[in-house]
N, C-alpha and C positions, 0 to 999 in steps of 0.2 A: 504494500500500500504506500502511496505517496505521503510524504510528510510535508506540511506547509506550516510556516511560522509567520507571525506578525510582530512588529515592534511598535510601541507607542512613542518611541523617542526618549523615553525616560533615561536619564543618565545612570540609573541603577541597573538597567537591564544588562549592559555589557560588563559592568563592574561585578555584579552578582553571578552573571552567566545564565540568564533566563530569557524566555520570550514572553511577550504579553499574551499571546495566544498560540496554541499549537493544534493543528488539525491532522488527524490520521484517519483516512477514509471518511466516514460520516461523523466521527467523534471529534468534538472541539472542547478544549479546556482553556479557560481564560484565567491567567494567574491573578493572585491577589492584586487588586487595582485600587490604588490610593488616589486621593484628590489632588494630583500634581497640578501646581499652578494656582490653587485656590488659597487665598489668604483671608480666611474668615472663620469664625467659630460657629457659623451657621451650618448645622448638621445636614439640613435638607440640601443646601447648596453644595456641600461637599459630596453628598450621595449622588446628586445629579451629575456632578463632574465625573465621579467614578463610572457611572453608567454611560456617559458620553464617551469616555476612553474605551470602555469595554465594548460598546456597540461598534465603534470604529474598528477595533481589533477583530470582532466577529466578521464584519464586512470584508476586512482584508484577507480573510481565509475562506470567503464565500458562504458565510452564515449570516443569520439575522436574529433579532430578538424573538421572532416567531419559532426559532429552532431551540430555544433555551428550555432545558428540562429541570435545571436546579440552580439555585442561587444560594450563596452564603454571605451573610452580612455580619461583619465583625465590627463591634463598637467598643469604644473605650468607656462609655457610660450607658449601660443597658436601660437606664431610666429614661433615656431620650429616644428609645426605639421608634416611637411614633413618627418622629421627623424623618427617619430613614425609611420607615414603612410607607409614608406618603409618596416619597420619590419612587419606591419600588412599585407601588400601585399605579402610579402615572405611566410607567413603562410596561407593566405586565398585567394590567387589568383584565385583558382578554386571554392572555397566554397562560397565566396562572401556574408557573413552574413550582416544583417543590422548593421550599424556602426555609432557611434556618437563620435565626438571629442569635449571636453569641457575644458575650463580653470578653474582651481581652485586656491585658494590663497596659498595653501601649503598642506603638508602631515605631518604625525607624525614625520618622519625623514626629516629634511630640505634638505638633500642631494638627496632625491628622486625627480626626475623630472616627473615621470609618475606612474600611477596606472591603472590597467585594470580590468574590470568586464566582465564576459562572461555568456551567457545563452545558453543552448543547449537542444535539444530534441532527445532522443536516439531511434533508430530503428523504426522510423515512415516511412512507405511507403505511401506517400500521393498519 
């Protein structure tokens, strides 16, 4: 099977040695995606930025939000989950993938409040 990778241009990708998204056959994994370039403590805005980056990575490997089967939302403050959930609902109202919210102790950049992972399966007619 062909392997396709996508980069978001994050300076961390080559430094750490990872791709923003990898597709093998119909399977796509989008790495933990942080709100790169957002300088605000607005959790909704940070979550929207994560989805913007992830959506572009999906497109770069021939997938879309309609192909998403699972999302993982990691938050530094689980009490604020509704702000992230609102952004999730704006993108996935009709798709309704499996979704998990978890609290983590922190991220590489302490200003990040959220990071998102996505799994997708492309072109499957079940």
